[in-house]
C-alpha positions as MATLAB code, in Angstrom:
seq = 'XXXXXXXXXXXXXXXXXXXXXXXXXXXXXXXXXXXXXXXXXXXXXXXXXXXXXXXXXXXXXXXXXXXXXXXXXXXXXXXXXXXXXXXXXXXXXXXXXXXXXXXXXXXXXXXXXXXXXXXXXXXXXXXXXX';
ca = [
       0.000    0.000    0.000;
       1.420    3.384   -1.002;
       1.629    6.454    1.229;
      -1.087    8.209   -0.790;
      -3.509    5.509    0.383;
      -2.738    6.441    3.997;
      -3.710   10.102    3.598;
      -7.183   10.830    4.931;
      -9.582   13.523    3.800;
     -13.049   14.724    4.756;
     -15.084   17.906    4.978;
     -13.333   20.338    7.341;
     -16.743   21.420    8.650;
     -17.263   17.970   10.172;
     -13.693   16.703   10.810;
     -11.192   18.548   13.034;
      -8.092   17.090   11.340;
      -8.688   18.436    7.826;
      -6.610   21.475    6.837;
      -8.664   24.540    5.909;
      -7.187   26.509    2.985;
      -8.150   30.172    2.877;
      -7.163   32.124   -0.231;
      -8.846   33.753   -3.230;
     -10.530   31.473   -5.760;
      -9.224   33.651   -8.615;
      -5.954   35.610   -8.784;
      -4.079   37.663  -11.364;
      -1.021   36.044  -12.945;
       2.236   36.817  -11.150;
       0.578   38.868   -8.372;
       1.188   37.944   -4.739;
      -1.730   36.621   -2.717;
      -2.083   35.337    0.825;
      -2.679   31.678    1.683;
      -3.695   30.703    5.216;
      -3.930   27.088    6.328;
      -5.299   26.063    9.711;
      -7.058   23.194   11.441;
     -10.107   23.185   13.623;
     -12.009   26.067   12.038;
     -15.409   24.505   12.815;
     -14.406   21.811   15.326;
     -11.379   22.596   17.500;
      -8.432   20.217   17.296;
      -6.726   19.551   20.657;
      -3.369   21.165   21.248;
      -1.917   19.210   24.149;
       1.322   17.395   24.830;
      -0.468   14.116   24.119;
      -2.507   15.123   21.038;
      -1.461   17.854   18.621;
      -0.692   18.845   15.041;
       3.049   18.564   14.337;
       3.171   20.211   10.903;
       1.294   21.528    7.887;
       2.667   21.578    4.329;
       1.361   23.493    1.311;
       1.859   22.290   -2.265;
       0.763   23.661   -5.656;
      -0.035   21.575   -8.723;
      -0.429   23.598  -11.953;
      -3.129   22.388  -14.353;
      -1.760   20.128  -17.078;
       1.652   19.721  -15.425;
       3.243   16.470  -14.265;
       4.886   17.744  -11.086;
       3.604   19.228   -7.838;
       5.575   22.067   -6.212;
       6.441   22.317   -2.505;
       5.391   25.831   -1.378;
       5.676   26.058    2.421;
       6.123   24.050    5.616;
       4.975   25.084    9.077;
       6.283   23.146   12.099;
       4.633   23.341   15.515;
       7.111   22.335   18.187;
       5.735   23.516   21.545;
       2.752   21.696   23.018;
       2.914   22.455   26.717;
       5.787   20.105   27.471;
       7.831   20.893   30.591;
      10.027   19.332   33.252;
       6.994   19.649   35.545;
       5.062   17.314   33.226;
       2.734   17.171   30.275;
       0.688   20.326   29.631;
       2.555   22.205   32.388;
       4.820   24.183   30.048;
       4.746   27.913   29.397;
       4.168   27.788   25.605;
       1.933   26.180   22.988;
       2.150   26.786   19.240;
      -1.127   27.028   17.326;
      -1.655   24.907   14.213;
      -2.016   27.630   11.580;
       0.326   29.143    9.023;
       0.270   32.026    6.559;
       2.371   32.460    3.438;
       2.265   34.582    0.315;
       2.718   33.161   -3.164;
       2.179   33.991   -6.812;
       1.313   31.732   -9.725;
       1.107   32.194  -13.480;
      -1.126   29.215  -14.190;
      -4.371   27.885  -12.711;
      -4.092   24.801  -10.543;
      -4.750   23.205   -7.186;
      -3.397   24.038   -3.755;
      -2.920   20.972   -1.569;
      -2.534   21.181    2.210;
      -1.222   18.208    4.157;
      -1.263   18.075    7.972;
       0.146   15.541   10.425;
      -1.565   14.729   13.727;
       0.651   12.824   16.161;
      -2.244   10.454   16.974;
      -4.393   10.288   13.818;
      -1.830   10.583   11.011;
      -1.950   12.423    7.695;
      -4.862   14.566    6.474;
      -5.249   16.446    3.213;
      -7.470   19.045    1.606;
      -7.389   20.836   -1.727;
      -8.568   24.096   -3.232;
      -8.744   24.914   -6.922;
      -7.409   28.363   -7.825;
      -7.820   30.072  -11.184;
      -5.575   32.615  -12.879;
      -7.389   35.217  -14.891;
];
């Protein structure tokens, strides 16, 4: 079984592990636009030492092309860990990331997130240039 068969997806409105991609549906060629990816927009994902999102990656696949491009990676490394014990630490990172990008061809943005308990989750958003 390949890795792609291990990646889960669902509607982010009903599943807390699915990345939510927020960006325009249509952009102008070669103009910067903001892309925000987060988890738990409708249903909060836990952010504890025991259960958390470790990272989110953003990819772009241009229409008609063979290859997918790696755009951004966000790592979340603080989840309340401390010498005093789990969830006793002074800092927690939140599972959301923002980047800016530009494209010159329509395509699909893919977001992939990794939960330390429930594995890999993906979502996509089609974006048009024009």
